[in-house]
RODRENZA-436059 format. One record per residue (C-alpha): chain; x, y, z. Coordinates in nm, 3 decimals, padded with zeros to 5 digits. Layout:
! residues N
mol A, c1 X, c2 Y, c3 Z
...
//
This chain:
! residues 237
mol A, c1 00.868, c2 00.133, c3 00.181
mol A, c1 01.243, c2 00.102, c3 00.229
mol A, c1 01.355, c2 -00.258, c3 00.173
mol A, c1 01.000, c2 -00.359, c3 00.095
mol A, c1 00.882, c2 -00.508, c3 -00.233
mol A, c1 01.020, c2 -00.456, c3 -00.494
mol A, c1 01.320, c2 -00.271, c3 -00.351
mol A, c1 01.456, c2 -00.583, c3 -00.183
mol A, c1 01.583, c2 -00.693, c3 -00.524
mol A, c1 01.822, c2 -00.397, c3 -00.520
mol A, c1 02.006, c2 -00.552, c3 -00.225
mol A, c1 02.024, c2 -00.892, c3 -00.392
mol A, c1 02.177, c2 -00.730, c3 -00.700
mol A, c1 02.409, c2 -00.497, c3 -00.510
mol A, c1 02.466, c2 -00.590, c3 -00.142
mol A, c1 02.629, c2 -00.251, c3 -00.083
mol A, c1 02.325, c2 -00.056, c3 -00.198
mol A, c1 02.176, c2 00.176, c3 00.063
mol A, c1 01.799, c2 00.213, c3 00.081
mol A, c1 01.665, c2 00.503, c3 00.283
mol A, c1 01.322, c2 00.662, c3 00.325
mol A, c1 01.270, c2 01.037, c3 00.306
mol A, c1 00.976, c2 01.273, c3 00.325
mol A, c1 00.876, c2 01.432, c3 -00.003
mol A, c1 01.030, c2 01.772, c3 -00.086
mol A, c1 00.835, c2 02.095, c3 -00.062
mol A, c1 00.776, c2 02.302, c3 -00.376
mol A, c1 00.836, c2 02.671, c3 -00.434
mol A, c1 00.490, c2 02.748, c3 -00.300
mol A, c1 00.573, c2 02.577, c3 00.029
mol A, c1 00.336, c2 02.289, c3 -00.041
mol A, c1 00.383, c2 01.919, c3 -00.104
mol A, c1 00.149, c2 01.643, c3 -00.222
mol A, c1 00.158, c2 01.282, c3 -00.326
mol A, c1 -00.073, c2 01.098, c3 -00.558
mol A, c1 -00.258, c2 00.797, c3 -00.420
mol A, c1 -00.419, c2 00.540, c3 -00.650
mol A, c1 -00.776, c2 00.539, c3 -00.525
mol A, c1 -00.991, c2 00.514, c3 -00.215
mol A, c1 -01.000, c2 00.135, c3 -00.249
mol A, c1 -00.676, c2 -00.061, c3 -00.261
mol A, c1 -00.521, c2 -00.034, c3 -00.605
mol A, c1 -00.865, c2 00.013, c3 -00.761
mol A, c1 -00.942, c2 -00.356, c3 -00.694
mol A, c1 -01.300, c2 -00.473, c3 -00.648
mol A, c1 -01.479, c2 -00.804, c3 -00.588
mol A, c1 -01.767, c2 -00.901, c3 -00.816
mol A, c1 -02.049, c2 -01.149, c3 -00.756
mol A, c1 -02.283, c2 -01.292, c3 -01.014
mol A, c1 -02.642, c2 -01.173, c3 -01.017
mol A, c1 -02.853, c2 -01.384, c3 -00.786
mol A, c1 -02.558, c2 -01.504, c3 -00.576
mol A, c1 -02.729, c2 -01.684, c3 -00.288
mol A, c1 -02.470, c2 -01.666, c3 -00.013
mol A, c1 -02.375, c2 -01.303, c3 00.040
mol A, c1 -02.430, c2 -01.366, c3 00.411
mol A, c1 -02.146, c2 -01.622, c3 00.404
mol A, c1 -01.915, c2 -01.372, c3 00.235
mol A, c1 -01.982, c2 -01.104, c3 00.495
mol A, c1 -01.941, c2 -01.364, c3 00.773
mol A, c1 -01.598, c2 -01.442, c3 00.625
mol A, c1 -01.521, c2 -01.070, c3 00.593
mol A, c1 -01.618, c2 -01.017, c3 00.958
mol A, c1 -01.389, c2 -01.301, c3 01.067
mol A, c1 -01.095, c2 -01.151, c3 00.877
mol A, c1 -01.148, c2 -00.825, c3 01.064
mol A, c1 -01.097, c2 -01.016, c3 01.389
mol A, c1 -00.728, c2 -00.992, c3 01.305
mol A, c1 -00.741, c2 -00.617, c3 01.248
mol A, c1 -00.920, c2 -00.547, c3 01.576
mol A, c1 -00.731, c2 -00.827, c3 01.757
mol A, c1 -01.045, c2 -01.002, c3 01.876
mol A, c1 -01.207, c2 -01.342, c3 01.832
mol A, c1 -01.023, c2 -01.643, c3 01.695
mol A, c1 -00.766, c2 -01.430, c3 01.511
mol A, c1 -00.676, c2 -01.223, c3 01.814
mol A, c1 -00.307, c2 -01.318, c3 01.799
mol A, c1 -00.268, c2 -01.403, c3 01.432
mol A, c1 -00.412, c2 -01.613, c3 01.153
mol A, c1 -00.237, c2 -01.941, c3 01.215
mol A, c1 -00.021, c2 -02.046, c3 01.509
mol A, c1 00.323, c2 -02.154, c3 01.399
mol A, c1 00.306, c2 -01.945, c3 01.082
mol A, c1 00.262, c2 -01.579, c3 01.175
mol A, c1 00.285, c2 -01.622, c3 01.552
mol A, c1 00.355, c2 -01.882, c3 01.817
mol A, c1 00.246, c2 -01.928, c3 02.176
mol A, c1 00.545, c2 -01.945, c3 02.410
mol A, c1 00.481, c2 -01.981, c3 02.784
mol A, c1 00.125, c2 -01.867, c3 02.732
mol A, c1 00.220, c2 -01.552, c3 02.541
mol A, c1 00.196, c2 -01.480, c3 02.169
mol A, c1 00.537, c2 -01.406, c3 02.016
mol A, c1 00.607, c2 -01.274, c3 01.667
mol A, c1 00.983, c2 -01.316, c3 01.645
mol A, c1 01.011, c2 -01.630, c3 01.425
mol A, c1 01.349, c2 -01.721, c3 01.572
mol A, c1 01.165, c2 -01.781, c3 01.901
mol A, c1 00.903, c2 -02.013, c3 01.754
mol A, c1 00.930, c2 -02.357, c3 01.923
mol A, c1 00.970, c2 -02.566, c3 01.603
mol A, c1 01.110, c2 -02.525, c3 01.353
mol A, c1 01.336, c2 -02.222, c3 01.404
mol A, c1 01.259, c2 -01.974, c3 01.127
mol A, c1 01.425, c2 -01.665, c3 00.985
mol A, c1 01.095, c2 -01.517, c3 00.872
mol A, c1 00.735, c2 -01.575, c3 00.973
mol A, c1 00.488, c2 -01.683, c3 00.707
mol A, c1 00.215, c2 -01.445, c3 00.594
mol A, c1 -00.108, c2 -01.651, c3 00.583
mol A, c1 -00.304, c2 -01.327, c3 00.542
mol A, c1 -00.191, c2 -01.331, c3 00.178
mol A, c1 -00.404, c2 -01.642, c3 00.126
mol A, c1 -00.735, c2 -01.479, c3 00.207
mol A, c1 -00.989, c2 -01.388, c3 -00.062
mol A, c1 -00.853, c2 -01.035, c3 -00.062
mol A, c1 -00.543, c2 -00.891, c3 -00.226
mol A, c1 -00.411, c2 -00.803, c3 00.120
mol A, c1 -00.549, c2 -00.815, c3 00.471
mol A, c1 -00.806, c2 -00.533, c3 00.500
mol A, c1 -00.677, c2 -00.244, c3 00.709
mol A, c1 -00.799, c2 00.054, c3 00.903
mol A, c1 -00.668, c2 00.347, c3 00.696
mol A, c1 -00.324, c2 00.463, c3 00.818
mol A, c1 -00.341, c2 00.239, c3 01.129
mol A, c1 -00.033, c2 00.041, c3 01.027
mol A, c1 00.161, c2 00.358, c3 00.953
mol A, c1 00.054, c2 00.501, c3 01.288
mol A, c1 00.183, c2 00.185, c3 01.458
mol A, c1 00.512, c2 00.218, c3 01.269
mol A, c1 00.538, c2 00.575, c3 01.395
mol A, c1 00.464, c2 00.459, c3 01.751
mol A, c1 00.754, c2 00.211, c3 01.738
mol A, c1 00.982, c2 00.458, c3 01.556
mol A, c1 00.934, c2 00.705, c3 01.842
mol A, c1 01.091, c2 00.451, c3 02.077
mol A, c1 00.775, c2 00.316, c3 02.242
mol A, c1 00.747, c2 -00.044, c3 02.353
mol A, c1 00.501, c2 -00.237, c3 02.137
mol A, c1 00.166, c2 -00.292, c3 02.305
mol A, c1 -00.062, c2 -00.455, c3 02.047
mol A, c1 00.012, c2 -00.764, c3 01.842
mol A, c1 00.027, c2 -00.549, c3 01.526
mol A, c1 00.294, c2 -00.333, c3 01.688
mol A, c1 00.485, c2 -00.643, c3 01.800
mol A, c1 00.489, c2 -00.766, c3 01.440
mol A, c1 00.617, c2 -00.428, c3 01.320
mol A, c1 00.889, c2 -00.433, c3 01.585
mol A, c1 01.041, c2 -00.736, c3 01.406
mol A, c1 01.101, c2 -00.525, c3 01.094
mol A, c1 01.428, c2 -00.356, c3 01.007
mol A, c1 01.497, c2 -00.002, c3 01.125
mol A, c1 01.467, c2 00.119, c3 00.765
mol A, c1 01.121, c2 -00.034, c3 00.725
mol A, c1 00.998, c2 00.107, c3 01.056
mol A, c1 01.127, c2 00.452, c3 00.962
mol A, c1 00.958, c2 00.432, c3 00.620
mol A, c1 00.625, c2 00.346, c3 00.781
mol A, c1 00.666, c2 00.630, c3 01.031
mol A, c1 00.739, c2 00.883, c3 00.756
mol A, c1 00.437, c2 00.757, c3 00.565
mol A, c1 00.226, c2 00.846, c3 00.868
mol A, c1 00.390, c2 01.188, c3 00.900
mol A, c1 00.301, c2 01.265, c3 00.538
mol A, c1 -00.065, c2 01.165, c3 00.576
mol A, c1 -00.192, c2 01.521, c3 00.533
mol A, c1 -00.049, c2 01.549, c3 00.181
mol A, c1 -00.217, c2 01.232, c3 00.051
mol A, c1 -00.418, c2 01.303, c3 -00.264
mol A, c1 -00.621, c2 00.994, c3 -00.359
mol A, c1 -00.792, c2 00.967, c3 -00.693
mol A, c1 -01.167, c2 01.015, c3 -00.647
mol A, c1 -01.245, c2 00.846, c3 -00.979
mol A, c1 -01.410, c2 00.509, c3 -00.911
mol A, c1 -01.606, c2 00.472, c3 -01.233
mol A, c1 -01.562, c2 00.238, c3 -01.528
mol A, c1 -01.285, c2 00.329, c3 -01.774
mol A, c1 -01.383, c2 00.622, c3 -01.992
mol A, c1 -01.381, c2 00.600, c3 -02.372
mol A, c1 -01.042, c2 00.770, c3 -02.399
mol A, c1 -00.901, c2 00.555, c3 -02.120
mol A, c1 -01.000, c2 00.245, c3 -02.317
mol A, c1 -00.851, c2 00.372, c3 -02.644
mol A, c1 -00.542, c2 00.559, c3 -02.525
mol A, c1 -00.497, c2 00.484, c3 -02.156
mol A, c1 -00.237, c2 00.209, c3 -02.200
mol A, c1 -00.018, c2 00.425, c3 -02.423
mol A, c1 -00.042, c2 00.720, c3 -02.183
mol A, c1 00.052, c2 00.500, c3 -01.889
mol A, c1 00.357, c2 00.372, c3 -02.079
mol A, c1 00.457, c2 00.730, c3 -02.162
mol A, c1 00.427, c2 00.827, c3 -01.797
mol A, c1 00.625, c2 00.532, c3 -01.660
mol A, c1 00.905, c2 00.564, c3 -01.918
mol A, c1 00.939, c2 00.940, c3 -01.867
mol A, c1 00.948, c2 00.915, c3 -01.488
mol A, c1 01.197, c2 00.627, c3 -01.496
mol A, c1 01.432, c2 00.815, c3 -01.728
mol A, c1 01.414, c2 01.127, c3 -01.511
mol A, c1 01.493, c2 00.920, c3 -01.201
mol A, c1 01.788, c2 00.750, c3 -01.370
mol A, c1 01.924, c2 01.073, c3 -01.514
mol A, c1 01.856, c2 01.002, c3 -01.882
mol A, c1 01.622, c2 01.304, c3 -01.887
mol A, c1 01.661, c2 01.632, c3 -01.702
mol A, c1 01.385, c2 01.739, c3 -01.465
mol A, c1 01.277, c2 01.992, c3 -01.730
mol A, c1 01.151, c2 01.696, c3 -01.936
mol A, c1 00.852, c2 01.679, c3 -01.702
mol A, c1 00.698, c2 01.992, c3 -01.857
mol A, c1 00.734, c2 01.840, c3 -02.205
mol A, c1 00.576, c2 01.519, c3 -02.076
mol A, c1 00.272, c2 01.709, c3 -01.944
mol A, c1 00.218, c2 01.875, c3 -02.284
mol A, c1 00.255, c2 01.546, c3 -02.468
mol A, c1 00.030, c2 01.364, c3 -02.221
mol A, c1 -00.249, c2 01.618, c3 -02.263
mol A, c1 -00.217, c2 01.629, c3 -02.642
mol A, c1 -00.238, c2 01.250, c3 -02.675
mol A, c1 -00.560, c2 01.209, c3 -02.480
mol A, c1 -00.490, c2 01.324, c3 -02.127
mol A, c1 -00.702, c2 01.635, c3 -02.168
mol A, c1 -00.995, c2 01.427, c3 -02.290
mol A, c1 -00.959, c2 01.189, c3 -01.995
mol A, c1 -00.955, c2 01.481, c3 -01.754
mol A, c1 -01.279, c2 01.612, c3 -01.910
mol A, c1 -01.446, c2 01.270, c3 -01.898
mol A, c1 -01.346, c2 01.209, c3 -01.535
mol A, c1 -01.475, c2 01.551, c3 -01.429
mol A, c1 -01.803, c2 01.485, c3 -01.609
mol A, c1 -01.834, c2 01.150, c3 -01.427
mol A, c1 -01.764, c2 01.316, c3 -01.091
mol A, c1 -02.024, c2 01.586, c3 -01.155
mol A, c1 -02.280, c2 01.323, c3 -01.259
mol A, c1 -02.258, c2 01.138, c3 -00.925
mol A, c1 -02.270, c2 01.455, c3 -00.716
mol A, c1 -02.591, c2 01.599, c3 -00.856
//
């Protein structure tokens, strides 16, 4: 997202840098697509030891966290008054400069201190809310009021993310690392990141991508593709 992590560092390095969000280009066949990591956030999972006695407590906690997402219960307005919201004249406000004390430039994000990597979300709901604000609508929900405090660039980026929802292509592989992933996956990932970075920064021409694909497949990518397809077929029998 424009100006979001880690792109904010660009501004600190070069205050004159311009960050702008764009939709992805369309190929010669008139189609476009973008790779998504996986169906669960970043491939992250939570594990519990065998015989864990208090799964009910975990799901009670999980249910409470979702109060924030659905804006109900004790987290209807936010997680912690004075941190991510404040009550002013009986109304929840999300502009930190309007918090009673102390005046803040930026609200805290107590949701980062839950047991989860991020606050659980309804898929694409945040992007839909960004699009709602980007279209010039007045915020109605607390989530939309939070988004309205963002910069124009961030709101636009979220809106474009929603507009591109139909070209999302998440990885359907949710299994344990395959044998080739364990032996060659790290090297292939390094090859991918270095090649893409050098293309972006102009050290390689775009034609280098075709060479990268050949090298990727020859160094284990083809084997990984075969193993992943075999895994997928095994769970769909």
